Backbone as CSV, one residue per row, in Angstrom:
resi,resn,N_x,N_y,N_z,CA_x,CA_y,CA_z,C_x,C_y,C_z
1,MET,-3.199,4.789,6.450,-2.807,6.073,6.465,-3.261,7.030,5.464
2,PHE,-3.179,7.963,6.054,-4.124,9.243,4.909,-3.408,10.358,4.730
3,PHE,-3.508,11.305,3.619,-2.521,12.454,3.438,-3.508,13.141,2.689
4,ALA,-2.969,14.566,2.741,-4.174,15.578,2.394,-4.212,15.825,0.498
5,HIS,-3.019,15.100,0.617,-2.570,15.164,-1.027,-1.665,13.787,-1.664
6,ARG,-1.851,13.755,-2.578,-1.369,12.539,-3.573,0.147,12.424,-2.823
7,PRO,0.775,11.218,-2.307,2.043,11.469,-1.275,2.872,11.268,-2.655
8,SER,4.571,11.650,-2.354,5.030,11.033,-3.559,5.730,9.322,-3.090
9,ASP,6.116,8.719,-3.925,7.205,7.857,-3.962,8.252,8.011,-2.302
10,ALA,8.844,8.988,-2.430,9.460,9.301,-1.364,9.030,9.225,0.191
11,ARG,8.093,9.982,0.052,7.200,10.030,1.478,6.429,8.586,1.610
12,VAL,6.270,7.943,0.951,5.568,6.733,1.270,6.773,5.560,1.748
13,ARG,7.505,5.833,0.872,9.163,5.163,1.418,9.149,5.363,3.001
14,GLU,9.013,6.573,3.198,9.343,6.936,4.794,8.340,6.671,5.671
15,ARG,6.920,6.658,5.427,6.185,5.977,6.118,5.851,4.395,6.015
16,LEU,6.637,3.532,4.855,6.792,2.489,5.088,8.121,1.858,5.872
17,ALA,8.993,2.464,5.502,10.702,2.130,6.603,10.421,1.414,7.913
18,PRO,9.526,2.571,8.453,9.387,1.981,10.165,8.308,0.539,10.114
19,LEU,7.707,-0.056,9.245,6.907,-1.400,9.200,7.654,-2.356,8.646
20,ALA,9.039,-1.978,8.120,9.592,-3.343,7.629,9.532,-4.425,8.353
21,GLN,9.858,-4.324,9.742,10.116,-5.350,10.625,8.531,-5.738,11.348
22,ALA,7.719,-4.634,11.257,6.651,-4.949,11.698,5.826,-6.364,11.789
23,ALA,4.990,-6.710,12.742,4.623,-8.053,12.575,3.085,-7.473,12.020
24,PHE,2.392,-8.654,11.197,1.669,-8.377,10.579,0.079,-8.098,11.599
25,THR,-1.344,-7.733,11.539,-2.133,-7.318,12.025,-2.856,-8.519,11.928
26,HIS,-2.921,-9.408,11.353,-3.582,-10.271,11.154,-4.069,-11.871,12.067
27,GLY,-3.083,-11.982,12.225,-2.563,-13.519,13.142,-3.592,-14.732,12.097
28,ILE,-3.313,-14.613,10.964,-4.147,-15.895,10.290,-2.962,-15.795,9.105
29,GLU,-1.118,-16.157,9.271,-0.428,-15.918,8.241,-0.825,-17.129,7.501
30,GLY,-0.655,-16.966,6.116,-0.621,-17.984,5.510,-1.816,-18.983,4.901
31,LEU,-3.016,-18.496,5.739,-4.279,-19.135,5.615,-4.875,-18.892,4.240
32,THR,-5.078,-18.107,3.427,-5.529,-17.631,2.018,-4.307,-18.359,0.737
33,ARG,-3.596,-19.082,1.648,-2.508,-20.195,0.374,-3.363,-20.949,-0.371
34,GLY,-4.331,-21.605,0.398,-5.166,-22.760,-0.515,-6.716,-22.519,-0.172
35,PRO,-7.586,-23.100,-0.593,-9.021,-23.059,-0.554,-9.246,-22.684,0.990
36,ILE,-10.420,-21.980,1.267,-10.806,-21.856,2.573,-12.588,-22.165,2.735
37,GLN,-12.774,-22.711,3.307,-14.123,-23.597,3.673,-15.170,-22.324,4.679
38,GLN,-14.348,-22.017,5.655,-14.958,-20.940,6.471,-14.022,-20.489,7.033
39,PRO,-14.537,-18.717,6.852,-13.236,-17.640,7.558,-13.184,-17.763,8.936
40,PRO,-12.184,-17.851,9.434,-12.218,-18.025,11.149,-12.583,-16.424,11.891
41,GLY,-13.280,-16.644,12.793,-13.443,-15.547,13.629,-14.401,-14.275,12.971
42,ARG,-13.726,-13.110,12.860,-14.226,-11.989,12.387,-14.451,-11.715,10.916
43,PHE,-13.522,-12.703,10.589,-12.782,-12.303,9.289,-14.075,-12.581,8.019
44,ARG,-14.004,-11.985,6.816,-14.891,-12.188,5.686,-14.107,-12.475,5.105
45,LEU,-14.645,-13.673,4.191,-13.846,-14.279,3.371,-14.620,-13.709,1.701
46,ASP,-13.678,-13.318,1.269,-14.240,-13.063,-0.456,-13.221,-13.757,-1.743
47,VAL,-14.116,-14.343,-2.484,-12.989,-15.307,-3.471,-13.617,-14.551,-4.713
48,PHE,-12.519,-14.159,-5.464,-12.714,-13.730,-7.105,-11.920,-14.653,-7.867
49,ARG,-12.879,-14.921,-9.133,-12.050,-16.218,-9.504,-12.573,-15.402,-11.523
50,CYS,-11.820,-15.710,-12.449,-11.893,-15.449,-13.839,-11.109,-16.014,-15.087
51,GLU,-11.325,-16.581,-15.829,-10.382,-16.794,-17.139,-9.676,-15.453,-17.251
52,LEU,-8.731,-15.853,-18.046,-7.723,-15.052,-18.672,-7.511,-14.738,-19.669
53,GLY,-7.410,-16.317,-20.158,-7.332,-16.351,-21.931,-6.860,-17.729,-21.521
54,HIS,-6.103,-18.574,-22.721,-5.598,-19.622,-23.097,-4.295,-19.646,-23.437
55,GLY,-3.478,-20.680,-22.768,-2.127,-20.786,-23.371,-1.026,-20.349,-22.840
56,GLU,0.247,-20.596,-23.181,1.336,-20.250,-22.446,1.710,-19.139,-22.287
57,ALA,1.691,-18.414,-23.384,1.783,-16.772,-23.507,1.168,-16.069,-22.333
58,VAL,-0.158,-16.395,-22.220,-1.354,-15.631,-21.457,-0.951,-16.208,-20.078
59,TYR,-0.118,-17.339,-19.956,0.156,-17.618,-18.270,1.376,-16.989,-18.221
60,ALA,2.587,-16.733,-19.403,3.498,-16.068,-18.555,3.693,-14.419,-18.401
61,ARG,2.633,-14.315,-19.325,1.985,-12.591,-19.038,1.400,-12.132,-17.758
62,ALA,0.737,-13.290,-17.091,-0.018,-13.144,-16.080,0.949,-13.296,-14.648
63,VAL,1.651,-13.941,-14.698,2.846,-14.309,-13.951,3.585,-13.233,-13.888
64,GLU,4.055,-12.513,-14.889,4.853,-11.038,-15.074,4.089,-10.110,-14.589
65,GLY,2.331,-10.333,-14.574,1.622,-9.381,-14.253,1.572,-9.215,-12.749
66,LEU,2.028,-10.518,-12.143,1.868,-10.464,-10.398,3.161,-9.756,-10.045
67,ARG,4.333,-10.503,-10.632,5.683,-10.048,-10.340,5.807,-8.259,-10.063
68,SER,5.194,-7.816,-11.118,5.011,-6.659,-11.508,4.116,-5.744,-10.522
69,PHE,3.032,-6.238,-9.879,1.864,-5.982,-9.104,1.071,-5.240,-9.926
70,SER,0.562,-5.405,-11.207,-0.243,-4.887,-12.529,-1.090,-5.423,-11.935
71,ASN,-1.509,-6.532,-10.958,-3.042,-6.793,-9.947,-3.307,-5.751,-9.736
72,TYR,-2.639,-4.729,-9.680,-3.625,-3.218,-9.033,-3.520,-2.451,-9.861
73,PRO,-4.994,-2.009,-10.389,-5.083,-1.474,-11.518,-4.764,0.363,-11.485
74,ALA,-3.953,0.473,-12.474,-2.775,2.024,-12.415,-3.985,3.090,-12.764
75,THR,-5.039,2.699,-13.087,-5.916,3.886,-12.997,-6.929,4.375,-11.491
76,PHE,-6.631,3.869,-10.681,-7.084,3.528,-9.374,-5.926,3.731,-8.252
77,THR,-5.264,3.091,-8.508,-4.051,3.113,-7.615,-2.446,2.833,-7.925
78,ARG,-1.696,3.583,-7.064,-0.110,2.967,-7.552,0.636,1.604,-6.405
79,VAL,1.413,1.157,-6.939,2.201,0.517,-5.821,3.757,1.094,-5.796
80,VAL,4.132,1.189,-4.099,5.584,1.652,-3.882,5.924,0.869,-3.024
81,ARG,7.159,0.044,-3.750,8.001,-0.857,-2.758,8.510,0.044,-2.212
82,LEU,8.995,-0.568,-0.769,10.288,-0.250,0.552,11.316,-0.269,-0.570
83,SER,11.851,-1.576,-1.344,12.879,-1.241,-1.739,12.783,-2.249,-3.088
84,PRO,13.465,-2.380,-4.178,13.221,-3.011,-5.221,13.232,-4.690,-5.108
85,GLY,12.589,-5.256,-6.151,12.568,-6.951,-6.081,11.426,-7.176,-5.293
86,PHE,11.114,-8.588,-5.518,9.857,-9.310,-5.347,9.985,-10.723,-5.087
87,GLY,9.782,-10.661,-3.556,9.654,-12.094,-2.673,9.123,-12.006,-1.532
88,VAL,8.881,-12.940,-1.002,9.057,-13.154,0.655,9.812,-11.780,1.195
89,GLY,8.858,-10.918,2.131,9.244,-9.919,2.596,9.404,-8.790,2.315
90,THR,8.563,-8.423,0.708,8.629,-7.163,0.137,7.595,-6.640,0.813
91,VAL,8.489,-5.492,1.508,7.274,-4.565,1.828,6.677,-3.291,0.603
92,PHE,5.804,-2.893,0.580,4.741,-2.137,-0.249,3.567,-1.516,0.049
93,GLY,3.488,-0.194,-0.614,2.307,0.483,0.041,1.361,0.671,-1.341
94,THR,0.002,0.675,-1.099,-0.789,0.922,-2.095,-1.624,2.171,-1.994
95,VAL,-1.494,3.081,-2.854,-1.676,4.691,-3.062,-2.739,4.900,-3.852
96,ALA,-4.113,5.377,-3.183,-5.265,5.766,-3.738,-5.555,6.736,-3.601
97,SER,-6.096,7.413,-4.522,-6.936,9.074,-4.626,-8.604,8.371,-4.177
98,HIS,-9.047,9.602,-2.896,-10.193,9.203,-2.809,-10.869,10.506,-2.843
99,PHE,-11.519,11.386,-3.246,-12.501,12.411,-2.794,-11.717,13.521,-2.427
100,GLY,-10.465,13.806,-2.899,-9.688,14.978,-2.512,-8.493,14.492,-1.880
101,PHE,-8.549,13.504,-1.102,-7.501,12.727,-0.135,-6.643,11.527,-0.598
102,ALA,-5.610,11.510,-0.005,-5.004,9.928,-1.225,-4.577,9.302,0.551
103,SER,-4.893,7.568,0.157,-4.478,6.810,1.234,-3.626,6.014,0.972
104,MET,-2.450,5.450,1.865,-1.309,4.764,1.408,-1.627,3.259,2.417
105,GLN,-2.036,2.039,2.013,-2.081,0.697,2.959,-0.947,0.277,2.668
106,PRO,-0.291,-0.186,4.189,0.866,-1.046,4.154,0.966,-2.418,3.686
107,CYS,1.575,-3.130,3.466,1.538,-4.700,3.171,2.803,-5.202,3.073
108,ARG,3.168,-6.486,3.586,4.224,-7.392,3.031,4.049,-8.622,2.581
109,ILE,4.380,-8.932,1.447,4.468,-10.345,1.032,4.811,-11.291,2.062
110,ALA,3.627,-12.574,2.458,3.962,-13.222,3.231,4.319,-14.823,2.775
111,PHE,4.139,-14.997,1.388,4.605,-16.327,0.768,4.354,-16.122,-0.380
112,LEU,5.108,-16.984,-1.272,5.418,-16.724,-2.398,4.337,-18.305,-2.918
113,ILE,3.723,-18.727,-3.860,3.314,-19.807,-4.466,4.085,-20.043,-5.636
114,ASP,5.235,-20.513,-6.045,5.974,-20.645,-7.292,6.047,-22.190,-7.819
115,GLU,5.135,-22.785,-8.048,5.222,-24.330,-8.798,5.125,-24.378,-10.497
116,PRO,6.334,-24.606,-10.587,6.915,-24.290,-12.299,6.080,-25.213,-13.410
117,GLU,5.990,-26.394,-12.532,5.717,-27.675,-13.015,4.517,-27.824,-12.770
118,GLU,3.798,-27.620,-12.323,2.161,-27.670,-12.133,1.559,-26.146,-12.979
119,LYS,2.389,-25.314,-13.298,2.456,-23.965,-14.154,1.004,-23.186,-13.097
120,ARG,1.140,-22.956,-11.711,0.848,-22.316,-11.040,1.452,-21.050,-10.201
121,PHE,1.402,-19.949,-10.005,2.371,-18.716,-9.486,1.346,-17.746,-9.063
122,GLY,1.736,-17.275,-7.022,0.990,-16.276,-7.141,1.944,-15.590,-5.775
123,TYR,1.486,-15.391,-5.236,1.580,-14.634,-3.255,0.361,-14.140,-2.491
124,GLY,0.939,-14.393,-1.371,0.093,-13.664,-0.597,0.427,-12.658,0.216
125,LEU,-0.127,-11.506,0.247,0.340,-10.424,1.391,-0.572,-10.145,2.614
126,GLY,0.577,-9.508,3.465,-0.426,-9.283,4.896,-0.725,-7.872,5.140
127,THR,-1.250,-7.603,5.841,-1.626,-6.351,6.073,-0.467,-5.885,7.023
128,LEU,-0.251,-4.470,7.379,0.871,-4.141,8.216,0.172,-2.598,9.136
129,PRO,0.344,-2.288,10.179,0.068,-1.307,11.111,-0.251,0.038,10.071
130,GLY,-1.379,0.257,10.511,-1.709,1.654,9.030,-2.498,1.284,8.164
131,HIS,-2.786,-0.234,7.727,-3.818,-0.316,6.729,-5.147,-0.526,7.449
132,VAL,-6.164,-0.192,6.683,-7.332,0.345,6.871,-7.965,-1.061,7.431
133,LEU,-7.660,-1.965,6.768,-8.582,-3.479,6.770,-7.211,-4.294,8.007
134,SER,-7.644,-5.286,8.214,-6.566,-6.375,8.967,-6.788,-8.096,7.821
135,GLY,-5.582,-8.214,7.714,-5.787,-9.415,6.859,-4.992,-9.985,6.041
136,GLU,-5.336,-10.895,4.988,-4.515,-11.406,3.993,-5.237,-11.575,2.730
137,GLU,-4.591,-11.474,1.839,-5.006,-11.805,0.008,-3.956,-12.690,-0.654
138,CYS,-4.479,-13.231,-1.235,-3.219,-14.264,-2.005,-4.069,-14.230,-3.145
139,PHE,-3.416,-13.822,-4.419,-3.513,-13.572,-5.614,-2.433,-14.534,-6.497
140,VAL,-3.391,-15.291,-7.046,-2.792,-16.796,-7.985,-3.282,-17.012,-9.367
141,VAL,-2.482,-17.264,-9.981,-2.608,-17.767,-11.782,-2.317,-19.000,-11.880
142,TRP,-3.030,-19.899,-12.501,-2.557,-21.108,-13.101,-3.128,-21.263,-14.580
143,LEU,-2.616,-22.451,-15.179,-2.507,-23.153,-16.318,-3.023,-24.293,-16.328
144,ASP,-4.427,-24.552,-16.985,-5.214,-25.460,-16.540,-4.794,-26.621,-18.277
145,GLU,-3.517,-27.627,-17.433,-2.852,-27.904,-18.896,-3.808,-29.118,-19.778
146,GLY,-4.971,-29.365,-19.265,-5.658,-30.447,-20.291,-6.534,-29.307,-21.368
147,SER,-7.336,-27.942,-20.446,-7.813,-27.276,-21.173,-7.099,-25.731,-22.159
148,GLY,-6.150,-25.706,-21.484,-5.210,-24.510,-21.881,-5.789,-23.249,-21.407
149,SER,-7.029,-23.390,-20.315,-7.315,-21.957,-19.709,-6.401,-21.595,-18.701
150,VAL,-6.338,-20.465,-18.732,-5.364,-19.919,-17.717,-6.277,-19.008,-16.467
151,GLN,-6.277,-19.685,-15.216,-7.496,-18.872,-14.088,-6.186,-17.705,-13.705
152,TYR,-7.485,-17.064,-12.753,-6.934,-15.843,-11.877,-8.244,-15.837,-10.780
153,GLU,-6.746,-15.809,-9.694,-8.043,-16.079,-8.293,-7.635,-15.232,-7.414
154,ILE,-8.305,-14.652,-7.032,-7.480,-14.051,-5.391,-8.617,-14.504,-4.259
155,ARG,-8.145,-14.747,-3.448,-8.819,-14.867,-1.876,-8.349,-14.217,-1.217
156,VAL,-9.291,-13.319,-0.393,-9.631,-12.448,0.729,-9.859,-12.796,2.029
157,LEU,-9.131,-12.579,3.261,-9.525,-12.785,4.469,-9.489,-11.430,4.991
158,SER,-10.513,-10.723,5.492,-10.191,-9.475,6.007,-11.549,-9.049,6.941
159,ARG,-10.950,-8.027,7.681,-11.802,-7.581,8.297,-11.406,-6.003,8.608
160,PRO,-12.411,-5.179,9.140,-12.245,-4.214,9.766,-10.633,-3.653,10.636
161,ALA,-9.983,-2.767,10.513,-8.950,-2.496,11.211,-9.216,-1.053,12.149
162,THR,-10.186,-0.105,11.517,-10.217,1.300,11.904,-11.575,1.469,11.676
163,PHE,-11.820,2.578,12.548,-13.199,2.889,12.516,-14.051,3.393,11.294
164,SER,-13.181,4.344,10.462,-13.899,4.438,9.136,-13.635,3.054,8.573
165,ALA,-13.162,2.197,8.844,-13.317,0.973,7.900,-14.488,0.558,7.839
166,ARG,-14.868,0.194,9.709,-15.903,-0.446,9.813,-16.785,0.357,9.898
167,VAL,-17.075,1.738,9.153,-18.164,2.585,9.231,-18.340,2.487,7.384
168,GLY,-17.350,2.231,7.130,-17.835,2.690,5.312,-17.242,1.041,4.773
169,ARG,-17.485,0.132,4.860,-17.616,-1.389,4.808,-18.792,-1.638,4.009
170,PRO,-19.882,-1.307,4.613,-20.970,-1.334,3.531,-21.183,-0.495,2.146
171,LEU,-20.187,0.641,2.370,-20.258,1.048,1.052,-19.817,0.772,0.095
């Protein structure tokens, strides 16, 4: 969804409200929950992984960061939730400015990974109608108890949902 100017949170919520019960646009719900060897159909698979640091405190901050959508860089985008809270079914839009206009990408949390004993936390989101891509993303952090290393991984299965995304993807 595109806007001539950066929309207010109220305007974003107006656009998200009709999508609260909409079906995901991708048909692959839950596929990013675990490792993926081969993307299905015309989907592209991207996996990014990095070490965030070491120890329980780093892990706790990483979990809180995911719960508050801090994985979206505030310098580029803002996240607007349809309603407060965080869990399966949470509808939100990511709003970004580009070259004098703004876009909003509607999403809904499809699943949670909450494994306190394994020190593993994350969530997967699915795209909703109006998103330039069709697909699912999973954001997960875990603490390797052996090394104390805190790892962060993003798994993305996506394909263009609009003409502009197909044309712009190489850029």
